[in-house]
RODRENFI-882983 format. One line per 2 residues: number of its first residue (from 1); for each residue x, y, z of C-alpha. Coordinates in nm, 4 decimals. Example, Ala and Ser with C-alpha at 12.3 -4.5 7.8 and 13.67 -1.06 7.14 Angstrom:
% residues 2
1> 1.2300/-0.4500/0.7800 ~ 1.3670/-0.1060/0.7140
% end
This chain:
% residues 111
1> 1.7384/0.0207/-2.1248 ~ 2.0758/0.0507/-2.2880
3> 2.2847/-0.2628/-2.2202 ~ 2.6061/-0.0862/-2.3179
5> 2.5598/0.1785/-2.0488 ~ 2.7731/0.1441/-1.7347
7> 2.4864/0.2608/-1.5117 ~ 2.2792/-0.0400/-1.6115
9> 2.5560/-0.2848/-1.5225 ~ 2.6283/-0.0971/-1.1986
11> 2.2645/-0.1263/-1.0947 ~ 2.2593/-0.4991/-1.1774
13> 2.5810/-0.5554/-0.9828 ~ 2.4453/-0.3699/-0.6784
15> 2.1226/-0.5715/-0.6835 ~ 2.3166/-0.8987/-0.7026
17> 2.5502/-0.7868/-0.4248 ~ 2.2575/-0.6933/-0.2008
19> 2.0875/-1.0280/-0.2678 ~ 2.4085/-1.2175/-0.1861
21> 2.4543/-1.0178/0.1367 ~ 2.0979/-1.0864/0.2480
23> 2.1332/-1.4551/0.1669 ~ 2.4642/-1.4841/0.3536
25> 2.3266/-1.3026/0.6585 ~ 2.0147/-1.5203/0.6674
27> 2.2225/-1.8357/0.6224 ~ 2.4401/-1.7493/0.9243
29> 2.1415/-1.6952/1.1520 ~ 1.9416/-1.9889/1.0181
31> 2.1137/-2.2602/1.2242 ~ 1.8796/-2.4480/1.4593
33> 2.0674/-2.5505/1.7760 ~ 1.7852/-2.7767/1.9050
35> 1.7210/-3.1036/1.7205 ~ 1.3824/-3.1179/1.5521
37> 1.3254/-3.4857/1.6470 ~ 1.2647/-3.4108/2.0163
39> 0.9428/-3.2064/2.0474 ~ 0.9047/-2.9773/2.3439
41> 0.6730/-3.1013/2.6220 ~ 0.3244/-2.9593/2.5962
43> 0.2090/-2.7298/2.8700 ~ -0.1318/-2.6061/2.9613
45> -0.1888/-2.2754/2.7761 ~ -0.1839/-1.9691/2.9965
47> -0.4552/-1.7114/3.0037 ~ -0.3852/-1.4249/2.7644
49> -0.3547/-1.1597/3.0331 ~ -0.1248/-1.3762/3.2466
51> 0.0979/-1.4561/2.9513 ~ 0.1261/-1.0894/2.8541
53> 0.1926/-0.9832/3.2107 ~ 0.4857/-1.2229/3.2488
55> 0.6379/-1.1699/2.9049 ~ 0.7984/-0.8304/2.8645
57> 1.0339/-0.7133/2.5968 ~ 1.2546/-0.4099/2.6489
59> 1.1597/-0.0972/2.4530 ~ 0.8292/-0.2519/2.3419
61> 0.5018/-0.1154/2.4696 ~ 0.2321/-0.3293/2.6251
63> -0.0259/-0.4933/2.4049 ~ -0.3751/-0.3535/2.4598
65> -0.6169/-0.6387/2.4041 ~ -0.9144/-0.4194/2.4880
67> -0.8565/-0.2419/2.1559 ~ -0.9262/-0.5692/1.9744
69> -1.2751/-0.6073/2.1220 ~ -1.5734/-0.4966/1.9199
71> -1.7326/-0.1612/1.9909 ~ -2.0264/-0.1817/2.2277
73> -2.2305/0.1029/2.0782 ~ -2.4404/0.0844/1.7653
75> -2.2792/0.2664/1.4766 ~ -2.4663/0.3366/1.1578
77> -2.3423/0.5237/0.8557 ~ -2.5812/0.6713/0.6037
79> -2.3219/0.6488/0.3285 ~ -2.2739/0.3307/0.1326
81> -1.8980/0.3195/0.0973 ~ -1.9062/0.0300/-0.1478
83> -2.1407/0.1744/-0.4079 ~ -2.0083/0.3896/-0.6884
85> -2.2211/0.6580/-0.8417 ~ -2.0939/0.7896/-1.1696
87> -2.0645/1.1676/-1.1656 ~ -2.2843/1.3620/-1.4086
89> -2.1328/1.4492/-1.7459 ~ -1.9692/1.7886/-1.7771
91> -2.1825/2.0692/-1.9186 ~ -2.1555/2.1315/-2.2925
93> -1.9191/2.4063/-2.4048 ~ -2.0738/2.7481/-2.4640
95> -2.1552/2.8372/-2.8246 ~ -1.8926/3.0451/-3.0030
97> -1.9478/3.4170/-2.9979 ~ -2.0119/3.5727/-3.3374
99> -1.9288/3.9263/-3.4374 ~ -2.1660/4.1246/-3.6616
101> -1.9202/4.1240/-3.9527 ~ -1.8601/3.7508/-3.9254
103> -2.2313/3.6727/-3.9072 ~ -2.3028/3.7959/-4.2608
105> -2.0483/3.7460/-4.5374 ~ -1.9666/4.0520/-4.7448
107> -2.0800/4.0412/-5.1087 ~ -1.8026/4.0240/-5.3674
109> -1.7754/4.2880/-5.6368 ~ -1.7105/4.1817/-5.9920
111> -1.5278/4.4325/-6.2171
% end
């Protein structure tokens, strides 16, 4: 990282600006209008289905609690997903091909 480059300082300035904007936005919304000293009165907890039926949020789908239940059938997998078997080593490379002239060196002639 080159500290004399303007792109470095621009990136640092943008990161600091984004952090300050997030902090300022969170600080504005962080005010608690109700005093913490007076706890809310405790009510009897509602059944899950009754609570979900009465609480609706616009543009949010219903929560399917039946998807959270365990499956009723017996499921068995033959694969052990948590064991690791090392693959076999690769085959050795083939031997180099030799030509007939390269197989036997030529004798040298002396004058």
